[in-house]
N, C-alpha and C positions, 0 to 999 in steps of 0.2 A: 195192718195199714202202715205204710212207710212214714216215719216221722220226718216231715218236710223240713223242719228247722234243722234237725240233725244232719239231714242230707245236704242242706244249704251250707252248713258249717264244714262238712266234709269236702264239698266242692271248693270252698274258700281255702281250706288248708292245702288241698291238692294244687290249687293255683299258686299258693305260697311256695310249694316245692319247685314248681316250674320257674318262678322268679328267682329262686336261689340258684338253680342251675344256670339261668340266664347270666347272672353275675359272673359265675365261674368261667363259662364258655367265652364271655366277653373278654375277660382278663387274658385268657389263652390266645384268643384271636388278635389281640392288640400287638402281638409280636410280629405279625405280618400284614395287618390291615389298619387303616385309619378308623377313627370312631364313626365317621360317616359311612364307610364301607360296611362296618359291623352292623350299624343301625339298618342300612339298606338290606343287608343279607337277611336280617331278622324279619323285616317287612315282607320281602319277596316270598320267602318260603313259608311264612305264616299265612300269607294270602293263598298260596297253593294248598296248604293244609286245610284251611277253612272251606275253600270251595270244593275240594275233593270230598270232604265230609258232607257238604250241602248237596252235591250231586248224588252221592251214595244214599243219603236219607231222603232225597227228592223234596227238599225244602222249597217253599215258595220264596222267591227272591225279590219280588216287587215291593217298592217303597212308595208311600204317598208323599205329598209335598212337605208335610210336617216332619216325617221321618227322615227325609232327605236332608233337611236342615240340621237335625240332630246328628245324623250320620257324618255330615261334612265337618261339624264342630268336633265331634269325637275323633274323626280321622286326622284332622289338621292339628288339633291341640294335643290330643292324647296319643297319637301314633306317628306324628312327625316331630313336633316341638319337644314334647316330654322325653321320648326315647333319645333324641339327639343330645339333650341336656344330660340325661342319665349316663349315656355311654362316654360323653366327654368328661363328666365328673368322675366316672369310673377310672379313667386314665390317670387321674390325679389323686386318688384315694384308695383305701383298701376295699376289697369286695364286701366284707361284712359291714363296714361303715356305710358304704353306699346302699346296701340292702336295708339297713336300719333306717336311714334317713328317708329312703323311698317308701318305707312302710310306716311312716308317721302320719299317713293320710287320715287315720280315723278322726283326729282332732278337726281337720278341715271338712271331712265328709259329714261328720256329725253336725257341725254348725250349718253347713249347706242343706243337709237333709232336714234339719229341724225347721228351717225357714222356708225352703222351697218345696219340700215333699211332705211337710207337716208331720214328720216322724217324731214321736216323743220317746226319747231314750228311757228305757226301763232301768230301775235301780240295779238289776242284775247285769245289764250292759255296762253300767258305770263301774261296778265292782270288778267284772271280768276285764274290762279295759285297763283298770289300774294294775291288776295282777299281770296281765300280758305286757303292758308297757314297762313295768318294773322288771319283768323277766328279760325283756329285750335289752334293757340297760345293763343288766348283769352279764348277759351273753356277749354283748358288743363291747362293754367296758373292760372285760377280761380280768382286771385286777382291781382291788380296793384303791390302790394308789392312783390309778387312772381316774376313778370316779371322784376321788377327793380333789384331784387337780383340775377337773372340769375343763379339759382342753377344748378350745373353740373350733378346732378343725382347720381346714384350708380351703382354697378356692374350689377344689373338687367337691368338698362337702356342700359348699354354697350352691354350686351348679346343680347338684343332685337335689337339693332342697327346692330349686326352681322347677325341676322335673316333677317333684312330688306335688307341688301346687297345681301343675298342669293336669296330672292324673286325678287329683281330688276334684277339680272343677268338672271333668268329663263324667264323673260318677253320676251326676244328676241327669243329664240327657241320656246317659247309658241306661239308667233305671227306667226312664220314660220309654226308651226303645224296647225294653224287655216286655212291655205290656202288649205290644203289637207285632213284634218281630222275634223270630227264634234266635237263640244264642249264636249258632254257627253263622247265620246270615249277618248279624251285627258284626261279628269278628271279621267275616269275609269283606264286608264293605269298608270297615275302618282301615284294614290293611291294604285293600285295593286302592283306596283314596291316597294313602301314603305312598304306595308303589308308583302312582301316577306323578308324584312329586319327585321321588328319588331316581327313578329310571332315566328320565330325560337329563337330569343333572349329572349323573354318573357317566352317561354316554357323552355328554358335552365335554366333561373334563377327562374323559378316557380313563376312568377308574373302575369300570364295571368288570370285576374279576371274580372267579370262583376258584380259590386256591386250596380250600380245605373242606372236608366233609363236616367239620364243626359248624360251618356256615349254614349248611342244610339242617343239621340237628338243632341248632339254635332257633331257627325259624319254626320248625315243626313243634318243638316243645313249647315255645311261646304261643303259637297258634292254639295248641291244646290247652295251655294255661288260661288263655282268654275265654275259651269256650267254657271251661270250668268256672271262671269268674262270673260270667253272665248267667250260668245255670244257678249259681249261688244267689245272684241278685233277684232271680225269679222267685226264690223261696224265703229269703230273709231280707231284713232292712239293709240299705246301703252301708250304714255305719257298722252293722254287724259283719258284713262281708269284709269290710276293710280291717276290722279287728282280727278276724281269723287269718288274714294274710300276714299278720304280724308273726306267724309261725315261720315265715321265710328266713329271718336272721338265724334262727336255730338250725335250719337245714343248711343255710349258707356257711355257718361255722363248721359244720361237719364236713361239707364238701371242700371248703377251703383248707381244712386240715389234711385231707386226703390228696388233693390235687395241687394246692398252692403252698403246702408246707407250713400252714398256720396251725399252732397247737391249741388244744382245748384246756382251759383252766378249771379248777374246782368251782370257782364262782360261776362259770358258764354252765356247769352241770346243774348247779342249784337253780339257775335261771331257766334251764330247760324243764325242770320239774315244775316250777311255778307256771311256766307257759302251758304245760299240759293241763294243769289244774284250772287255769283261767279258761281254756277252751272247753273244759268239762262244764264249768259253771255257765258258760255262754250257751252250751248245747242243752243243758237241763232246764232252761227257762221254759215255761209253758207256752204253747203256741198262741194262746189267747193274748199273750203280751206283745205279739208282733204288731 
C-alpha cells in the first residue's frame, strides 16, 4: 500500500522545485518584459496546462455555488494579487531571498489551519518545521556575517511578504476545494479566473506579447507545480504541505548558482543537509497523526 503521507510530502517537494524554477525564469524574463507581463504569461500558460490535463483525464469540471465562491477567492487573491506582488518584489530583490520569504507561509498557514480547519499540529510537525526553517535561514543567509547583521531587506522583500500573506490565506479555501474538486480542476479554474483579469488589461494597454519560449515554460511548470500542490493537500495537512514547500529555497540556490551566477557557500550546504533531515522527520510521522 502506498504511504499517502510520504506521497503527499513528495508532491509538496515537487511543487517546491517548480516554485524555485519560477523565480529563476522570472528573473530571466525581466530583461525584456514587465512584471505584469511575466505574471500574465505564467497565468495564461498555466491555464492551458491545467485544462489540457483536465481534458486528457476527462475530469468533471462543474462547480457548485459554494465551490465557485472559494474558486473566485483563490483565483483573485492567490492567482492575481499574490503573483503580481511576488514578481514585482522579485524585480527588487534576489531570487533566493524572494523564494525564502514566499515560503515562510507555514507560520500563517498553521495558524489559519488550527483555527479554521481544526488541525492540531503534531510535535513532529513542530520539530520538522524548526529544522526546515533553520535550514532555510542557513541557505539564504549564505554566511555567518549576514546572519549576525540581520539585514531587514528592502522594498522588494516587503512586497514579496505581502504576496506570502495572500498565498497563505488561500490555503484554507484551497483545502476545502480539494474535498470536492480534483486538483487539476482547481488549478484550471484559479488560473482561468486570473486570465480573465489579465487578458483584457494587457489588450487595453497593448502589452500582450509572446517574445520568449521561457514565457511558455514558466506557465507550464507553474501549472504542474500547482497540481502537485493540491495533490499534496489531499493527502496531508495544509501546514505540512507548506512546510515541504520550504525545500524551494534549496533548489532555488542551486539554480541561481547555475543560471544567475550566485555561488553556494559551506553554510548553505549544511542548511541543505538539515533541510533533507527535516523532510525525513516530517515523512516518518505515523499516518494516525494526520
